[in-house]
N, C-alpha and C positions, 0 to 999 in steps of 0.2 A: 144374116142374123144367125146367132148361135142357138140351134135347137138342141136341147140337152136330151141324152138318152139315159144317163145315170147321174145321180146326185152324189156329192162328196159326203164325208162323214158329218160335216156340219150343215148339211142340207142345201148346199149351193149347187148350181149347175156344174156337172162334171163333164165326162166324155160326151162328145156330140153324137147325134143320131147317125150322121154319115160315117164317122170314125168307127162307131160300134158296128155298123152294118158291114164295113170293110173287114173288120176283125173276124166277124162271124162267117163271112163269105170265104175268107182265107182258110179258116178251120174246116169249113165244109168241103172246100176244094181238096184239102189234104186228106180228109177222111175218104173222099171219093177216089182219090189216086191210090189209096191203099187196097181198093177192091176192083181192079181192072176187069175181072171176070163179070162183075155185076154191071159195070158201065157198058161192056160189050153186049151183055144180055138185054139191057134196057135201051140200047142204042143212044146213049148219052155221052157227053164229054165232061171232064172234071171242071173245066172253066165255066160251063153252063150251070153245073150243080152249084158252084160257088156263087155265081151271079144270082141264081134263083133264091138260094138261102139268104143271101145278103139283103134281099128285098123285104125280108120278114118284118122288120120294124119300121117300114115306111110310114105306118100309121101314127108313129110317135110325133110326126110333124103335123100336129093338129092342135087346135085350141083346147080341146077337152083333155088332152094329155099334158101339154106344156103348162097348163094352169096348176098342175099338181105341185109345182115348185114355186113357192111364194117369192123366193129371191129372184127367180127368172121374171116373174111379173113385175116386180119392183124395178129391176134393171132395165126393162123395156117399156116402162111407163104404162103398164096395162092393168094395174090394180083396180082402177075405177071402172074400166071397161069390163073386166072380169066380173065385178060386183054388179054393175048397173044392167048388164045385159045377160046376167044369169048363166055364165059359162058353166057353172057347176051342174045345172040341170038341162040347159038347152043344147049343150054340146055333147057329142059322143065321147064318153070317157074310156071306152074299151078300145085301146089302140089296135088290137087284133082285128076288129071289125073294120076299122079305117084302113088297115093294111090290106084286108081282103078287097075292099073297093078300089083302092089305089093301084094295087098290083094287077087286078083284072083290067083296069083301064089302060095301064102302061103296057101290058103284054099285047093287048089288042092293037095298040099303037105301034108295036114292033112287028106287026103282021104275023103274030102267033095265032095258030088255029083257034077258033072261038071256043071249041070244047076244051082244048088244052088250057086256055086262059081261065075258063070257067071253073075247072076242077083244081088246077094248080093254085089259083088265088085263094080258094077256100081252104086248102090244106096248109098253105104257108101262113095265112091269116090266123089259123087255129094252132099256132106253135106253142101256146100255153094250155092246150087241151080243150079249148072252147070253140067248137066248130059252128060256123053259120052255113046254112044250106046254100049250095051253089045255084046260081041263077044265070039264065041265058043273057039277060041284060046286065049291065054293070051293077053289082051289088051295092045297095045303099043302106047304111045303118039307120036306125030310128032317129038317133040324135044327129045334129048338124055336124059337118066336118069342115065347115068354113064359117067366117063371120064377115060382117060388113063394116066394122068399126075400128079394127086394129091396124088397117092399112097393110095387112099381110095377105098376099095372094097365096093362100094355103095350097090350092090345087097346083099352081105353078111351082111352088117350092118343092112339093112332093115329086112332081114330074121331073124337075131338073135334078133332084137328088137321085132319082131312079135312073135317069139317063147317064149320070156321072158314074154310078155304080156299074151299070151295064157296060159302059165303055172301059171301065177298069178291068173287068174280067173277060169280056168278049172281044176277040180280034176280028171275027167274021160272023155274019148272021147264021146261027145254026138252025137246021130244020129238024123239028121234033114234034111228035104228037103223043099226048097222054090222055087216055080216056078214064072214065070212072072205074073200069075194070083193070087198068094197068097196075101191076104190082109196084112199078116204079113210083106211082103216086104216093103210096104210104111209106115207101122207103125214103123218098124225098122229105116227107113230113117228119118222120122220125129223125132223119139225119139233121134236118134243120133245127129241131128241138135240142138235140145233143150239142150241135155246133154252137147254139145260142148259150147253153150252159157254160161251155168251155170258153167261148169268146167273151163272156161276162166276167171271167175270173180276173180280178184286178191285179193279181200277182204277175200274171203273164201279160195283161193288156192294161196297164195303168194309163190314166189320161195324160199324164205329163211326159210320156215318151213319144207322142205323135208329132210328126210322122216318123216312121221307123221301118224296119224290115218286118212287115206284118206277116208275110208268108213264112219267113224263118222263125218268127215267134210262134206261129201256129204249129209248125213242126215240133218245136221244142216243147210246147204245151202237150201235144199228143204223146210225145215220147215220155214226158214226165209222169203222165197218168196211165201209161201202159196201153195206148190205143194205136201205136204204130205197128206195122206188119213186122213180125220177128223174122230173123234169118235162122235157118235150121242147120244143124250139123248133120251131114249125111254119113251113111255107112255104119251106124252104130249097131252093135249086136245086142241080143237079149241081155247078156251079161253087162254090157256097157250101160244099159238103161236102168238096171235094177240091183246091181251088186251092192253089198254092204262094205263101204270103205274101211270100216273097222275090222272086217274079217276078210282080208284079201286072199286068204287061202281057199275060200269057198267059191267054186265056180257055179255061176247061175246058168242053168240050162232050162229051156221051156219043157213043160210036161205035155202029154198028149192033147189035153183040152186046149192048151194055149197054141199048140201047133195047128190044130184044126181051126181054131179061131182065126189065125192069120191066113190060113189057106182059104177060108170062107169070105173074109172081109177084104175084098180087093177093090171095091167101088163104093161111093157114097150110098147110103141106104139106112134102113132101120133094122138093127140086129138085136136079138135077145140072147144073152149068154147065161145059161142055167147050169149050175154046178154046186156041189156041197160047199159049206163054209171052209175056208182055208185052202181052196184049190187054186187060188190066184186069178180070180175073175177080173180084178182091177188091173193086174199086170197084163192079162190077155187083151183087155180093151185098150189100154194105153199103148201096147206094142202095135196093135193094129192101127190105132190112131196115128202113131208116129210114122208108120209106113205110108199112110194116106197124106200126111202133112208134107213129107219130103218129096212125094211124087206129085205134089200140087193138086191133089184130088180133094183136099179139104183145107180149111183155113184156120181151124182152131179146135179147142176142146172145151166142153162144158159139162160140169158136174152139178147135179141137183140132189141134195140130201135132206132127210127129214128134220134134222135138228141143227142148232148152231154148234153144239159140241162135236157132232160127227163131221160137220163142215170144217171146223177149226182143225181137226186132226187130218182130214183129207187135204186141207190146204198146205199143211207142212209136207205131206208126201208129194203133192204136186209141185211145190217149190223146188224140191230136190230133183224131181223128174224134169221140170222145165229148165233148170240150170244145166242139165246134161244134154238136152237137145237144142238149146239156143243160148246165145250169149247176150240176148237182148235183156235190158233192164226193165223191171216192172211189168213183165209179161204175164204175171199171175195175179189175179184179183179176187179177193174174198168179198162177197156181198151178202150181208144180212144186217138186221137192225143194230147189232152191237159190233159190227166188223171194224168200226173206226177205233175201237179199243185195242185192236191187234195190228191194224194196218200201219205199216211204216212208210208206205208210199205217199206221194203227195195227194191229199184229198181234193175233191172238187169243191171250190169255194167261190162261187160267183157272187158279185156284188149285187145288191138289190137296186131296183129302180129308184125307189124312195121308201121311207119308213111306212107309208100308208099302203104300199102295194106289194109287200113281200109275198103274200100268198099267191099272187098271179105272176110272179117274176121268175127269172132264171134260178134264183136261189132255191125255189121249190124243187129243183132237180135233185138236190142232195136229199131232201125229205122223201122224194119219190123212191130213190134207191134204198133209203133206210127203212122204208115201210114194207119191204119184202117179208112175207110171212114164212116162206120156205127159204132155207139157207142155200145160197148159190155160190159156186166157185166158177169163175170164168177166165181161165188163162188166155185163151184166144177165141173159140167159137163153135165141131162135131159135138156130140153130147153123150154123156153116160148118166143115167138116172138111177140113183140108188145102186151104183156100181154094176148095173146090168145092161143098160141100153146104150148102144153106140149108133149114131146116125149122121 
């Protein structure tokens, strides 16, 4: 049976739950591959990250969710059953809660440690921001997640879809343990949410192109929106980084404050650069950041500024700086409520689950980014706050 995950523009069943979960898992795996230092720290492998993230929408294989598409009910002869047996009230409509239950049950069946299954399933089920408390026994929502009249074995359908996903990503059974105190737990939760936003973008993952090169498409999507790891140009001097191309006769040399900054900032940390206006604090911070980037002691730069106007100006400066240290496209990103007016990069545009569920679907990710009250510039990830803090 075709269990839909997204509807088409005319309200008909679109991409299937399984196909959507594969797309999201591939995006998550690519995101994880971009941060090998974190994988090493968390003792995880990218294929496992992909498999876990893929399980996030397992709960969409449930009567409470599938009934949200009238055409699906009609195509499967379930309109009368939906009406007569009160699927609208008796069945659990929050697919995240169903995912929580199904993922916990599946992981336990894969011989995953009970505590790991307990916390992971809660985090993955809460991929739209609504967390249910973890339980030692398999979590059960208040509403039903099966029915006795449709001739659909919902538990079996979810189990088979989960196993198929697991086999798609996992070549051998990985050993891993995640507790409530593991930083990897919330990293996986956040990565799954972002992967879901990207994997829901119909421009990259339209329903009519399945099956295809999902891994290749995931890499293209990440590159298009600037989330791939950039490659840096090594050996650049202070002049190379900051010279004015319209004034080639002027040689840019660092002042004493900038030299002391570079001598001090040799490792990741939190540093405060304090100097009078016009002394070149921004250049000092960026010079130090560049040295950490090329030595692989940092993975990015982050600016936080108090207004949209100052962020817009700094974004122009950062674009020039980024173009000199890396050839990667879309490596610089401006984030604030009106940044879309200036952004020439490909915006994030996930398709909604259906017209009634926009507020809890992946499309809400764009609204989440746009709601930032402080203007942010995020070319890759170190940070300078109000041109003073590097960490």
